[in-house]
C-alpha positions in Angstrom: -190.6 -85.1 55.5 -190.8 -83.4 52.1 -190.4 -79.8 52.3 -193.1 -78.5 49.3 -196.4 -80.4 48.1 -197.3 -78.8 44.9 -200.8 -80.1 43.9 -201.7 -79.2 40.2 -205.3 -79.7 39.2 -205.5 -80.5 34.9 -208.6 -80.2 32.3 -208.3 -79.4 29.0 -204.7 -78.2 29.3 -202.9 -80.3 27.2 -201.2 -77.9 25.2 -199.6 -76.0 28.5 -199.3 -79.0 30.9 -195.9 -80.0 29.9 -194.3 -76.5 30.2 -196.2 -76.3 33.8 -194.6 -79.8 35.5 -190.8 -79.4 33.9 -191.5 -75.4 35.6 -191.5 -77.6 39.1 -189.4 -80.7 38.6 -186.6 -78.0 37.3 -186.7 -75.7 40.6 -183.2 -75.6 41.9 -184.8 -76.3 45.3 -185.9 -80.3 44.4 -187.3 -81.2 48.0 -190.9 -81.4 46.5 -193.6 -84.1 45.7 -196.0 -82.9 42.5 -199.3 -84.2 42.6 -201.3 -83.9 39.5 -205.1 -84.4 39.9 -206.8 -85.6 36.5 -209.8 -83.8 36.9 -211.7 -86.6 34.1 -210.4 -84.5 31.1 -210.9 -85.5 28.0 -207.7 -84.4 26.4 -204.2 -85.9 26.5 -203.8 -84.3 30.2 -203.9 -88.1 32.3 -201.1 -89.6 29.4 -199.2 -86.6 29.6 -198.5 -86.5 33.5 -198.7 -90.1 33.6 -195.0 -89.8 31.5 -193.8 -87.5 34.3 -194.5 -90.1 36.8 -193.2 -93.0 35.2 -189.8 -91.2 34.4 -189.9 -89.2 38.3 -190.6 -90.7 41.3 -191.8 -87.1 42.9 -194.6 -87.2 40.8 -197.9 -89.3 41.1 -201.1 -89.2 39.0 -204.6 -89.3 40.7 -207.4 -89.9 38.0 -210.8 -88.8 38.9 -213.4 -91.0 37.3 -215.8 -87.8 36.9 -215.4 -84.2 36.1 -215.6 -82.7 40.1 -214.2 -78.9 39.3 -211.2 -77.2 40.4 -211.9 -76.9 43.7 -212.3 -80.6 44.8 -209.5 -81.8 42.7 -207.4 -79.4 44.9 -208.9 -81.0 47.7 -208.2 -84.3 46.6 -204.4 -83.9 46.2 -204.0 -81.7 49.5 -205.3 -85.0 51.4 -202.6 -87.0 49.4 -200.0 -84.8 50.1 -197.2 -85.5 52.8 -194.7 -82.5 52.5 -194.7 -79.5 55.0 -196.3 -76.8 52.9 -198.9 -76.9 50.1 -198.9 -75.1 46.7 -201.7 -75.2 44.4 -200.5 -74.6 40.8 -202.7 -74.3 38.0 -202.0 -76.3 34.8 -201.6 -73.8 32.3 -199.6 -71.8 34.7 -195.6 -71.8 35.7 -193.6 -71.7 38.5 -190.9 -69.3 37.6 -187.3 -70.2 38.0 -186.0 -70.2 41.8 -189.1 -69.7 43.2 -189.3 -72.2 45.7 -185.6 -71.4 46.7 -187.2 -68.1 47.8 -190.1 -69.1 49.2 -188.1 -71.4 51.3 -185.7 -69.0 52.0 -189.1 -66.3 53.1 -190.2 -70.2 55.6 -187.0 -70.3 57.2 -186.4 -66.3 57.8 -190.0 -66.0 59.5 -189.9 -69.1 61.5 -192.1 -71.3 59.5 -195.2 -69.1 59.2 -198.5 -70.3 58.0 -198.8 -68.6 54.9 -196.3 -67.2 52.3 -197.4 -64.5 49.9 -196.0 -64.7 46.5 -195.7 -62.2 43.7 -196.6 -63.2 40.3 -196.6 -61.6 36.9 -198.9 -62.2 33.9 -198.2 -63.3 30.1 -200.5 -63.0 27.9 -200.4 -65.1 24.5 -198.0 -62.7 22.4 -196.2 -63.9 24.9 -196.0 -60.3 26.7 -194.5 -60.0 30.3 -196.4 -57.9 32.4 -195.9 -57.1 36.1 -199.0 -59.2 38.3 -200.0 -55.7 39.7 -200.4 -56.9 43.8 -198.8 -54.3 46.0 -197.5 -56.6 48.7 -196.1 -54.2 51.2 -199.8 -53.5 52.7 -202.8 -55.0 53.4 -202.5 -58.8 52.6 -206.1 -58.8 51.2 -205.4 -56.8 48.2 -203.2 -59.4 46.8 -205.3 -61.1 43.9 -207.3 -63.7 45.6 -206.0 -66.8 44.1 -204.9 -70.7 45.0 -201.6 -70.0 43.3 -199.9 -67.2 44.8 -199.7 -68.5 48.4 -198.0 -70.8 50.1 -199.7 -73.0 53.1 -198.0 -74.7 56.0 -199.8 -77.9 55.8 -200.5 -78.5 59.5 -202.4 -74.8 59.1 -204.3 -76.0 56.6 -205.8 -78.7 58.2 -206.2 -77.3 61.7 -208.3 -74.9 60.1 -210.2 -77.5 57.9 -209.8 -74.9 55.3 -210.8 -76.5 51.9 -211.7 -75.3 48.1 -215.4 -74.6 47.2 -217.1 -76.4 44.0 -218.1 -74.3 41.0 -216.7 -70.8 40.0 -214.3 -69.1 42.0 -213.6 -71.6 44.5 -210.3 -70.4 45.4 -211.3 -67.1 47.2 -213.4 -68.4 50.4 -210.2 -70.7 52.0 -207.7 -68.4 50.5 -209.5 -65.2 51.8 -210.1 -67.2 55.5 -206.3 -68.3 55.4 -205.5 -64.3 55.3 -207.9 -63.3 57.9 -206.6 -66.0 60.2 -202.7 -66.1 59.8 -202.3 -62.5 61.8 -199.1 -61.7 62.3 -197.9 -65.6 60.9 -197.4 -64.1 57.4 -194.4 -64.0 55.2 -194.2 -62.0 51.9 -191.9 -63.0 48.6 -191.9 -60.0 46.9 -190.1 -61.6 43.6 -192.0 -63.1 40.9 -192.8 -66.8 41.7 -195.7 -67.8 39.2 -196.4 -66.9 36.1 -200.1 -66.3 35.2 -200.6 -67.6 31.7 -203.7 -65.4 29.8 -205.2 -67.2 27.6 -207.0 -65.9 23.9 -209.8 -69.2 24.9 -210.6 -71.9 26.6 -210.3 -70.5 30.1 -212.9 -69.4 32.5 -211.7 -65.9 33.0 -212.2 -65.6 28.8 -215.9 -67.2 28.8 -218.5 -64.5 29.7 -221.6 -65.4 31.6 -223.8 -65.7 34.9 -221.5 -68.3 36.0 -219.6 -65.5 37.2 -222.3 -64.3 39.7 -220.8 -67.3 42.1 -218.1 -64.5 43.0 -221.0 -62.5 44.8 -222.0 -65.8 46.8 -218.1 -66.4 48.0 -217.8 -62.7 49.4 -221.5 -63.3 51.0 -220.2 -66.4 52.3 -216.9 -65.0 53.5 -218.9 -61.6 55.1 -221.3 -64.0 57.1 -219.1 -65.8 58.7 -216.2 -62.7 59.7 -216.9 -61.1 63.2 -217.2 -56.8 62.9 -213.2 -56.5 62.8 -212.6 -58.7 60.0 -215.8 -57.9 58.1 -214.9 -53.9 58.0 -211.2 -55.0 56.7 -213.0 -57.5 53.7 -215.4 -55.2 52.6 -213.4 -52.7 50.5 -211.5 -55.7 48.9 -214.7 -57.6 48.2 -215.9 -54.2 46.7 -213.0 -53.6 44.8 -213.0 -57.3 43.0 -216.9 -57.2 42.2 -216.6 -54.2 40.3 -213.4 -55.2 38.6 -215.1 -57.9 37.4 -218.2 -56.5 36.5 -215.8 -54.2 34.1 -214.4 -56.9 32.8 -216.3 -57.7 29.3 -214.2 -61.0 29.1 -216.4 -62.2 32.5 -219.9 -60.1 32.6 -221.6 -59.3 29.6 -223.9 -56.4 28.7 -227.1 -57.6 29.4 -226.1 -58.8 32.7 -224.2 -56.1 33.8 -227.2 -54.3 35.7 -228.1 -57.7 37.7 -224.8 -58.1 39.1 -224.5 -54.6 40.1 -227.3 -54.7 41.9 -226.7 -57.9 43.8 -223.1 -56.9 44.6 -225.0 -53.2 46.1 -227.4 -55.4 47.9 -224.1 -57.7 49.4 -222.2 -54.1 50.4 -225.3 -52.1 52.0 -226.0 -56.0 53.8 -223.0 -56.1 55.7 -221.4 -52.0 55.4 -220.8 -50.9 58.7 -224.2 -48.9 60.0 -223.8 -45.0 59.7 -220.0 -45.2 58.0 -219.2 -43.6 55.0 -217.6 -46.1 52.8 -213.8 -45.2 52.2 -212.9 -46.4 48.6 -214.4 -45.3 45.3 -215.7 -48.9 44.9 -217.6 -48.9 48.2 -219.3 -45.6 47.7 -220.1 -46.8 44.2 -222.0 -49.5 45.5 -223.5 -47.9 48.8 -225.6 -45.7 46.0 -227.2 -48.9 45.0 -228.2 -47.0 41.6 -226.3 -48.9 38.2 -227.6 -45.8 36.5 -225.3 -43.2 38.5 -222.2 -46.0 38.7 -222.3 -46.0 35.0 -222.7 -42.3 34.8 -219.4 -41.9 37.2 -217.7 -44.9 35.0 -218.4 -43.4 31.7 -217.4 -39.7 33.6 -214.2 -41.4 35.0 -213.4 -42.8 31.2 -214.1 -39.5 29.3 -211.8 -37.9 32.2 -208.7 -40.5 31.6 -209.5 -40.1 27.8 -209.1 -36.2 27.8 -206.2 -36.8 30.5 -204.4 -39.1 27.7 -205.4 -36.5 24.7 -204.1 -33.6 26.7 -201.0 -35.2 27.1 -200.6 -36.2 23.4 -201.5 -32.8 22.7 -199.0 -31.1 25.0 -196.0 -33.7 24.1 -196.5 -32.7 20.6 -196.7 -28.9 21.0 -193.6 -29.3 23.0 -192.0 -31.3 20.2 -193.0 -28.5 17.6 -191.6 -25.7 20.0 -188.2 -27.5 20.0 -188.1 -28.1 16.2 -188.7 -24.6 15.6 -185.9 -23.3 18.3 -183.7 -26.2 16.7 -184.1 -24.7 13.6 -183.1 -21.3 14.9 -180.5 -22.9 16.6 -178.9 -24.1 13.5 -178.3 -20.3 12.0 -176.2 -20.0 15.0 -172.4 -20.3 14.7 -170.7 -24.0 15.7 -169.0 -23.9 19.0 -165.2 -25.1 17.8 -165.0 -26.0 21.7 -167.8 -28.5 22.3 -168.2 -31.7 21.6 -171.8 -33.9 22.5 -171.1 -37.7 23.5 -173.9 -40.7 23.3 -173.8 -44.3 24.0 -176.2 -47.0 24.1 -179.4 -45.0 22.8 -178.9 -42.8 26.0 -178.5 -44.8 28.8 -175.8 -43.6 30.3 -171.7 -43.0 30.3 -170.0 -45.9 29.1 -168.1 -47.9 26.1 -165.8 -45.8 23.7 -167.3 -42.7 24.1 -167.0 -42.7 28.0 -163.2 -43.3 27.6 -162.7 -40.9 24.8 -164.3 -38.3 27.1 -162.3 -38.8 29.9 -159.1 -38.9 28.2 -160.2 -35.2 26.2 -160.8 -34.0 29.7 -156.8 -34.8 30.3 -155.4 -33.9 27.2 -157.8 -31.4 25.7 -159.5 -29.7 28.8 -160.6 -26.8 26.1 -163.1 -29.3 24.9 -166.0 -28.9 26.6 -168.0 -32.5 26.9 -171.7 -32.6 26.9 -173.4 -36.5 27.5 -177.2 -36.9 26.4 -179.0 -39.4 28.7 -182.7 -40.3 29.2 -184.5 -39.1 31.9 -184.7 -42.2 33.6 -180.7 -42.8 32.9 -180.0 -39.6 34.1 -179.1 -41.0 37.8 -176.3 -43.2 35.8 -174.0 -39.9 34.9 -170.9 -39.8 37.5 -170.7 -36.6 39.6 -169.2 -34.1 37.7 -170.2 -34.8 34.0 -172.3 -32.4 32.6 -175.3 -33.9 30.5 -178.7 -33.0 28.7 -181.9 -34.9 28.5 -183.1 -36.4 25.4 -185.6 -34.0 23.8 -184.8 -31.0 25.9 -184.1 -27.9 24.8 -180.5 -28.0 26.1 -180.0 -30.9 23.7 -181.6 -29.3 20.9 -179.0 -26.5 21.6 -176.0 -28.7 22.0 -176.9 -30.7 18.7 -177.1 -27.6 16.9 -174.0 -26.1 17.6 -171.2 -28.4 18.7 -168.5 -29.2 16.5 -167.8 -32.5 17.6 -170.5 -35.6 17.5 -169.2 -39.0 19.5 -171.9 -42.0 19.6 -171.4 -45.8 19.7 -174.9 -46.1 18.9 -177.2 -42.9 17.3 -178.1 -39.3 18.8 -182.2 -39.1 18.8 -184.7 -37.3 17.3 -183.3 -37.0 13.9 -181.0 -34.2 14.1 -179.8 -32.4 11.2 -176.0 -32.6 11.0 -174.4 -29.1 9.6 -171.7 -28.5 7.5 -168.3 -28.3 9.7 -169.8 -30.9 12.3 -167.6 -34.1 12.9 -169.0 -37.1 13.6 -167.4 -39.8 15.0 -169.2 -43.5 15.2 -167.0 -45.8 17.7 -169.2 -48.5 17.3 -169.7 -50.9 20.5 -168.2 -54.4 19.2 -166.2 -56.9 17.1 -168.8 -58.2 14.7 -169.6 -61.8 15.2 -173.5 -61.7 14.1 -174.9 -60.1 11.2 -175.0 -56.2 11.0 -176.2 -53.2 8.7 -177.3 -54.2 5.6 -176.3 -57.8 6.0 -179.2 -58.4 8.4 -181.8 -58.2 5.7 -181.5 -62.1 5.3 -182.0 -63.0 8.4 -185.3 -61.1 9.2 -185.7 -62.7 12.6 -183.0 -60.0 14.1 -184.4 -57.2 12.3 -187.7 -56.1 14.5 -188.6 -53.7 11.9 -185.8 -52.2 11.1 -186.1 -49.4 8.3 -183.0 -50.1 6.5 -182.9 -46.8 4.8 -182.6 -44.9 8.3 -179.5 -47.1 8.8 -178.1 -46.0 5.6 -179.1 -42.3 6.1 -177.5 -42.6 9.5 -174.4 -43.8 8.0 -174.4 -40.8 5.6 -173.9 -38.6 8.6 -170.6 -39.9 10.0 -167.0 -38.4 9.3 -165.1 -41.3 10.9 -166.1 -45.0 11.9 -163.5 -46.6 14.4 -162.4 -49.8 14.1 -160.7 -52.0 16.5 -159.4 -54.6 13.9 -159.6 -55.2 10.2 -161.9 -57.6 10.5 -164.3 -55.2 11.6 -162.9 -52.7 8.9 -163.9 -54.7 6.2 -167.6 -55.6 7.9 -168.5 -51.9 8.5 -167.3 -50.9 4.9 -169.8 -53.3 3.4 -172.9 -53.1 5.7 -172.4 -49.4 6.2 -171.9 -48.6 3.0 -171.2 -44.6 2.2 -168.8 -42.7 0.7 -169.4 -39.8 3.4 -166.7 -41.5 6.1 -163.6 -43.0 6.6 -162.2 -45.6 8.8 -160.3 -45.1 11.7 -158.2 -47.9 12.9 -157.1 -47.0 16.3 -158.1 -49.7 18.2 -160.7 -49.3 21.0 -160.5 -46.5 23.7 -162.7 -49.0 26.3 -159.9 -51.6 26.2 -157.3 -49.0 27.2 -157.6 -50.0 30.6 -157.0 -53.3 30.2 -152.9 -52.3 29.3 -153.1 -49.9 32.2 -154.7 -51.6 35.5 -152.1 -53.4 37.6 -152.7 -55.7 40.3 -154.0 -52.9 43.1 -157.0 -52.4 40.2 -157.8 -55.8 40.2 -157.8 -56.6 44.3 -160.0 -53.4 44.4 -162.5 -54.4 41.9 -162.5 -57.8 43.8 -162.8 -56.1 47.4 -165.9 -54.2 45.8 -167.6 -57.1 44.3 -167.0 -59.1 47.8 -164.9 -62.0 46.3 -162.3 -63.7 48.8 -159.1 -63.7 48.0 -157.6 -67.6 46.5 -160.8 -67.5 44.9 -160.8 -68.6 41.2 -163.1 -65.7 39.2 -165.2 -66.6 36.1 -167.2 -63.9 34.3 -170.5 -65.4 32.8 -171.6 -63.2 30.0 -174.0 -64.6 27.2 -175.2 -62.2 25.0 -179.3 -61.6 23.9 -181.1 -64.1 21.0 -183.0 -62.0 18.7 -185.5 -64.3 18.6 -186.5 -64.7 22.5 -187.8 -62.5 24.9 -185.9 -62.1 28.6 -183.1 -63.3 30.4 -183.2 -67.2 29.8 -179.7 -68.3 30.6 -178.9 -71.5 28.8 -177.3 -72.9 31.8 -178.4 -73.9 35.4 -176.5 -71.4 37.1 -177.0 -73.1 40.6 -176.2 -76.5 39.4 -173.0 -75.3 37.4 -171.9 -73.1 40.4 -172.6 -75.9 42.8 -170.7 -78.6 40.5 -167.4 -75.9 40.7 -167.2 -75.9 44.1 -165.8 -73.5 46.6 -162.8 -72.9 45.0 -164.9 -70.6 42.5 -167.1 -67.4 42.1 -169.2 -67.0 39.4 -170.2 -63.6 38.6 -173.5 -63.3 35.9 -173.6 -60.2 33.7 -177.0 -60.2 31.9 -177.3 -58.6 28.4 -178.1 -54.6 29.0 -181.7 -55.2 27.3 -183.0 -57.2 29.9 -182.5 -54.6 32.5 -180.6 -54.2 35.6 -180.2 -57.9 37.3 -180.4 -61.2 36.0 -183.4 -62.5 38.6 -180.4 -64.7 40.4 -181.4 -66.4 43.9 -179.2 -66.0 46.5 -176.2 -68.1 45.8 -172.9 -67.8 47.9 -170.8 -68.7 44.8 -173.1 -66.4 42.5 -172.7 -62.7 41.7 -175.5 -60.8 40.4 -173.5 -58.0 38.5 -175.8 -57.2 35.5 -176.5 -53.4 37.2 -172.8 -53.0 37.6 -171.5 -50.0 36.0 -168.1 -50.8 34.3 -167.8 -54.3 32.1 -164.2 -53.5 32.1 -163.9 -53.7 36.1 -165.8 -57.1 35.2 -163.4 -58.4 33.3 -160.1 -57.4 35.2 -161.5 -59.1 38.3 -162.4 -62.1 35.8 -159.6 -65.4 35.7 -161.7 -66.3 32.7 -164.5 -65.5 30.7 -167.4 -68.0 30.1 -169.8 -66.4 27.3 -171.6 -67.4 24.1 -171.8 -65.2 21.2 -171.2 -61.7 22.7 -168.9 -59.0 21.4 -167.1 -59.1 24.9 -164.9 -62.3 23.9 -163.1 -59.7 21.7 -162.2 -57.1 24.5 -161.7 -59.9 27.1 -158.8 -61.4 24.7 -156.9 -57.9 25.3 -155.9 -59.1 29.2 -154.8 -62.4 27.7 -156.7 -64.7 30.2 -159.0 -68.1 28.9 -162.0 -67.6 27.5 -164.3 -70.5 27.1 -167.2 -70.6 24.8 -170.4 -71.9 26.0 -172.4 -72.8 23.0 -175.9 -74.9 23.6 -177.5 -73.2 20.6 -174.9 -72.7 18.3 -176.9 -74.4 14.8 -180.2 -71.8 16.0 -178.2 -68.9 16.6 -176.5 -68.8 13.2 -179.5 -69.9 11.3 -181.7 -66.9 13.2 -178.9 -64.0 13.3 -176.1 -64.8 10.4 -172.5 -65.0 11.6 -169.4 -64.0 9.9 -167.0 -67.4 11.3 -167.8 -70.4 12.8 -167.0 -69.7 16.7 -166.7 -73.4 17.2 -164.4 -74.4 14.5 -161.3 -75.1 16.1 -159.5 -72.9 13.6 -156.8 -70.4 14.9 -158.4 -67.0 15.1 -161.8 -68.5 15.0 -162.5 -70.1 18.2 -160.8 -68.4 21.6 -160.3 -71.6 23.7 -162.2 -74.1 25.1 -165.5 -75.1 23.9 -168.8 -76.3 25.4 -171.7 -77.3 24.1 -173.7 -79.0 26.9 -173.7 -78.0 31.2 -172.0 -81.3 31.7 -169.3 -80.4 29.3 -169.0 -76.7 30.4 -168.5 -78.0 34.3 -165.9 -80.9 33.1 -163.8 -78.0 31.5 -163.4 -76.7 34.7 -163.0 -79.7 36.7 -160.9 -81.5 34.5 -158.5 -78.4 33.7 -159.6 -78.3 30.1 -160.3 -74.7 30.4 -156.8 -73.4 30.6 -154.0 -75.8 28.4 -151.4 -74.9 25.9 -154.1 -75.8 23.2 -156.0 -73.4 24.4 -153.6 -71.0 24.9 -152.4 -71.2 21.4 -155.9 -70.6 20.5 -156.5 -67.4 22.2 -152.7 -65.9 20.5 -154.2 -66.7 17.0 -157.6 -64.7 18.3 -155.9 -61.5 19.8 -153.5 -61.5 16.8 -156.1 -61.4 14.3 -159.3 -59.1 16.4 -156.8 -57.0 18.9 -153.8 -55.5 16.8 -154.4 -52.4 17.2 -155.2 -52.2 20.9 -152.2 -51.5 23.6 -153.8 -49.1 26.3 -152.8 -46.0 23.7 -156.4 -45.9 21.5 -158.1 -43.0 23.4 -155.2 -41.3 23.2 -154.3 -41.3 19.4 -158.3 -40.4 19.0 -158.2 -37.3 21.1 -155.3 -36.4 19.6 -156.3 -36.6 15.8 -159.6 -35.4 16.7 -159.4 -32.4 19.1 -155.4 -31.4 18.9 -154.8 -31.5 15.0 -155.6 -28.1 14.1 -158.4 -26.7 12.1 -157.3 -29.4 9.2 -157.2 -32.6 11.7 -160.8 -33.6 11.3 -160.4 -33.6 7.6 -157.0 -35.5 8.1 -158.0 -37.9 10.5 -158.3 -41.3 9.1 -155.4 -40.5 6.3 -152.9 -40.1 8.9 -153.7 -42.9 10.8 
């Protein structure tokens, strides 16, 4: 028996349907049938579904001669289903990658329950993704009562004779009934499985009118059929849902609000337990049966929230004003010759070149006190024993006003005033393949509103610009033009570990990652795209891991822009290491690096291990962001090793041995000569000795003597 039957009713969704069907058919869990029910759609829905049915035997198209509505269309699809479990998806929504695999795992773990409740997220027409808002750890009735966020055991659906209603809010009755009847036979998948597309126009939820009064009838049907216990459990959720619809101008027009409230209040009073005070604000509002009182309460709450927001804004402004005043006073205090302030990646924690310099300074220059700047949400990332200040705090401004040394790989927050006598070392955080600084002006897709005047103002604060190779020195000089700083060609301190670590260190990291001895470890670390949102790897990771076989383990490192994980599903040979604190450890653990355009390739070359470039969208990337050389040219000094532009080519490189040959070794050697000439394991020591240990004139002589 097929594991899943996915039923998709379609009507006037031609612009969304292909993406919907693709999201189902490209699932890593492929044991499914897809039943598309054309609800007499006047557009191209049937033709699109027909194309899919012709090329994929898992797809069947059912065409209705006349419009029946979403509910009856779903019922027809459910009757045609042969799978063990039913999943109902709207034609303008998406099944997220790995969703069916996650549901299958939940079904197996819970011994095939009747219902699996799935989390979802929302995306608007601007492509802004937000959480769905359901708390799945509490009462399942609190979840959005929709057909698409639940998976039903088909036998249970048939035994209970569940069916969708005709007309509006067709899914409320069967969904809520199923939830009430499952008892303990419910499982939960807390990761989002469905993406609900909020359309700007054309959907029922964006079409105001009295058709939305049907929701009151749906809950009346449910409450009338429920026993006293179920009724008491259901009533608060019904009240919350009804009032949410009432207050949505996309559903209920101003002229209809009073009537809707009165009908909802009548329903609530009819089924509320006698003599029992309502437990929720929504229940209390409906219990008054006074629309005027409800409106008064609603407006009062709106005013309270508005006032709270205003007070918070005012408090924030006053605090900022006070901090700036105190900072101006601190600027008159003498500089502390033994204080250094460090920052990395816009206050994300202790990492990169500044972290390596800080660690070496504690060893060679213990008289220099190092303080890190971190955001409040990242303070948990600061290792024990490392002093830090929260950005924008009083201690932050004190440190910025009095520190002699400033070390950062990005920029310090808040717009500080650099004082005479302060020394600012800009370490950068990568070798530039993509265009940077002023060169980005020619590629507006990647600028996202950057103020290039602010870029130049920041550049004018630097005293030294750390460089890892002559290529970087040339680029930084042009794209960050200023007479204020000098180049420090000392190598990257963060790369020192690649020359000092031994076999025991590699074994330790692999053990921490849970990698067994004898496995070949690949680190897959793609960079982000300026022209897309979210981590969307151009590689089916499960398929890739399966193609490699049991000999390989793939560590997956999403770019830090995308948060703490890559959203991977469980797989014995895929390890999500996005949240790992030190990318240097991951490189040590890896036998080879697979990346696209990430600057990690320049650091990894220090290890003299194979680098495979997987670049399926090279032309698009070059056009959108611009690059300084042709990574795929095959020329020595430009291409670091083997190249693949398709998934099949990438898998074949590892299957046939093309990832590590004499030719790729020669390419890697030329790449190392060009981009790693200064890295030898002593970069941090060179920087520390020149910056902190060269005497009073050391800072001024730092780059001239390097």
